[in-house]
C-alpha positions as CSV (number, residue, x, y, z in Angstrom):
1,M,12.4,6.4,9.0
2,T,8.6,6.6,8.7
3,L,6.5,5.3,5.9
4,F,2.8,6.3,5.6
5,R,0.1,6.6,2.9
6,T,-0.8,10.2,2.0
7,V,-3.6,9.5,-0.6
8,E,-5.9,6.4,-0.5
9,P,-6.9,4.7,-3.7
10,V,-10.0,6.1,-5.3
11,A,-11.6,2.7,-5.9
12,E,-11.3,-0.9,-4.6
13,P,-10.0,-3.8,-6.6
14,V,-13.3,-5.7,-6.1
15,T,-16.7,-4.1,-6.7
16,L,-19.8,-4.6,-4.7
17,A,-21.4,-6.5,-7.6
18,E,-18.4,-8.9,-7.7
19,A,-18.7,-9.5,-3.9
20,R,-22.4,-10.0,-4.1
21,A,-22.0,-12.5,-6.9
22,H,-19.2,-14.3,-5.0
23,L,-21.5,-14.6,-1.9
24,R,-24.5,-15.4,-4.1
25,L,-26.5,-12.5,-2.6
26,D,-29.4,-11.2,-4.6
27,H,-30.1,-8.2,-2.4
28,T,-28.4,-4.9,-1.7
29,S,-29.3,-4.5,2.0
30,D,-25.8,-5.5,3.1
31,D,-23.9,-3.2,0.7
32,E,-22.6,-0.9,3.4
33,L,-21.2,-3.9,5.3
34,L,-19.8,-5.4,2.1
35,A,-18.1,-2.1,1.2
36,G,-16.4,-2.0,4.6
37,L,-15.3,-5.7,4.3
38,I,-13.9,-5.1,0.8
39,R,-11.9,-2.1,2.1
40,A,-10.6,-4.1,5.1
41,A,-9.7,-7.1,2.9
42,R,-7.8,-4.9,0.5
43,Q,-5.9,-3.3,3.4
44,E,-5.1,-6.7,4.8
45,V,-3.8,-8.0,1.5
46,E,-1.7,-4.9,1.1
47,R,-0.3,-5.2,4.7
48,S,0.4,-9.0,4.3
49,T,2.2,-8.6,1.0
50,G,3.8,-5.1,1.1
51,L,2.0,-4.2,-2.1
52,A,-0.1,-1.2,-3.1
53,L,-2.9,-2.8,-5.2
54,L,-4.4,0.4,-6.7
55,V,-2.7,3.7,-7.4
56,Q,-2.1,5.6,-4.1
57,S,0.5,8.0,-2.8
58,W,3.0,7.3,0.0
59,R,5.6,9.3,1.9
60,L,8.9,8.1,3.3
61,A,10.2,10.5,6.0
62,L,13.9,10.2,6.9
63,D,15.9,11.9,9.6
64,R,19.1,11.9,7.6
65,W,20.5,10.6,4.3
66,P,21.4,6.9,4.2
67,R,25.1,6.3,4.4
68,S,25.0,4.3,1.2
69,G,23.4,7.2,-0.6
70,R,20.5,4.8,-1.4
71,A,17.0,4.8,0.1
72,V,14.7,1.8,-0.1
73,L,10.9,2.2,-0.8
74,A,9.3,-0.8,0.9
75,I,5.9,-0.5,-0.9
76,H,5.7,-2.3,-4.3
77,P,5.1,-1.6,-7.2
78,V,6.4,1.9,-7.3
79,R,5.1,3.8,-10.3
80,E,7.1,7.0,-9.9
81,V,8.9,9.2,-7.4
82,L,6.8,12.4,-7.2
83,S,9.2,14.6,-5.2
84,V,12.1,14.7,-2.7
85,T,11.9,17.5,-0.2
86,V,14.5,18.6,2.2
87,F,13.5,20.8,5.2
88,G,15.6,23.6,6.6
89,S,16.0,24.5,10.3
90,E,13.1,27.0,10.1
91,G,10.8,24.4,8.4
92,E,11.3,25.8,4.9
93,A,11.0,23.2,2.2
94,S,13.2,22.9,-0.8
95,L,12.7,20.3,-3.6
96,L,15.6,18.3,-4.7
97,A,15.9,18.4,-8.5
98,P,15.2,15.1,-10.3
99,S,18.7,15.3,-11.6
100,G,19.9,14.8,-8.0
101,Y,18.6,11.3,-7.8
102,E,17.9,8.2,-9.8
103,A,15.0,5.8,-9.1
104,D,15.0,2.0,-9.8
105,T,11.2,1.3,-9.7
106,L,11.5,-2.2,-11.2
107,S,13.3,-3.8,-8.3
108,R,11.6,-5.0,-5.2
109,P,12.1,-3.1,-3.0
110,A,12.4,0.0,-5.2
111,R,15.6,2.0,-4.6
112,I,16.6,5.6,-5.0
113,H,20.2,6.6,-5.4
114,F,21.1,10.1,-4.5
115,S,23.9,12.0,-6.2
116,E,23.0,15.2,-4.3
117,M,22.4,15.1,-0.5
118,P,21.9,18.6,1.0
119,A,22.0,18.5,4.8
120,P,18.5,18.7,6.3
121,G,18.0,21.5,9.0
122,R,15.6,19.5,11.1
123,V,16.8,16.8,13.4
124,M,13.8,14.5,12.8
125,N,12.0,13.9,9.5
126,G,14.1,16.5,7.6
127,I,13.8,14.6,4.3
128,E,10.5,13.5,2.7
129,I,10.2,11.2,-0.4
130,D,6.8,11.2,-2.0
131,F,6.0,8.5,-4.4
132,A,3.1,6.8,-6.2
133,A,2.6,3.1,-6.0
134,G,0.1,0.5,-7.3
135,F,-0.6,-1.9,-10.2
136,G,-3.0,0.6,-11.8
137,E,-6.2,2.7,-11.3
138,A,-8.8,0.0,-12.0
139,G,-9.5,-3.3,-10.3
140,T,-8.8,-5.2,-13.5
141,D,-5.1,-4.0,-13.2
142,V,-4.7,-6.0,-10.0
143,P,-3.4,-9.6,-10.4
144,D,-6.3,-12.1,-10.3
145,L,-4.9,-14.1,-7.4
146,L,-4.9,-11.0,-5.2
147,R,-8.5,-10.1,-6.2
148,R,-9.5,-13.7,-5.3
149,A,-7.8,-13.4,-1.9
150,I,-9.9,-10.3,-1.3
151,L,-13.1,-12.1,-2.2
152,L,-12.1,-15.0,0.0
153,L,-11.5,-12.7,3.0
154,V,-14.8,-10.8,2.3
155,A,-16.8,-14.1,2.2
156,H,-15.1,-15.4,5.3
157,W,-15.6,-12.3,7.3
158,Y,-19.2,-11.9,6.1
159,E,-20.1,-15.4,7.2
160,F,-18.4,-15.2,10.6
161,R,-19.4,-11.7,11.6
162,A,-22.3,-12.5,14.0
163,G,-20.4,-14.5,16.7
164,F,-17.8,-11.8,17.4
165,G,-17.8,-8.1,18.1
166,P,-16.1,-5.5,15.8
167,G,-13.2,-5.3,18.2
168,D,-12.5,-9.0,17.8
169,Q,-12.2,-8.9,14.0
170,P,-10.6,-10.4,12.1
171,V,-11.2,-13.6,14.0
172,S,-9.5,-15.9,11.5
173,Y,-8.4,-16.3,8.0
174,P,-9.9,-18.7,5.6
175,A,-8.1,-21.8,4.3
176,G,-6.2,-21.1,1.1
177,Y,-5.7,-17.3,1.8
178,D,-2.0,-17.7,2.5
179,R,-1.6,-19.8,-0.6
180,L,-3.2,-17.1,-2.8
181,I,-0.9,-14.3,-1.6
182,S,2.3,-16.3,-1.0
183,G,3.7,-15.5,-4.4
184,Y,3.4,-11.8,-3.8
185,R,4.9,-11.6,-0.3
186,A,8.3,-10.0,0.0
187,W,10.4,-12.7,1.6
188,R,13.4,-11.9,3.7
189,L,16.5,-14.1,3.9
């Protein structure tokens, strides 16, 4: 089972102007640095929580159908299942009709129950499930605590960037970061 992003979000949950205001910067000379820090902070929040903050596309590749007939999509919130593709032995792709599966996108993790499970012809990655995930297309669709966590990371990394090289980053996390994202983590029992 392999899960990977196929389409990045088109924007970031926090704008350069918001980051500048948070840092109390009145110049634009660090905008390139800030844009990179915003992107890195968004990716860190997504990694830590298992969330897709803004709309993006993902693919789950499976070697075979789950015994239970149910696949789990670990990224949350799932907006829609775009397609289920089964590959033959020659690499030919055939789409599974939407009537062959039912998606529960409200649960965390989201689940797909399959009523049809044609055998894949490939031994590895013979089944691909494409889906869209994210709170919305605009930064304002992202919960405020997660946006605050991004701003906190950006400010922390901006302030502590000089003492360490790029390969050493992130050096640390600011106090309060874990508290901001704790309610959005997927906890395991």
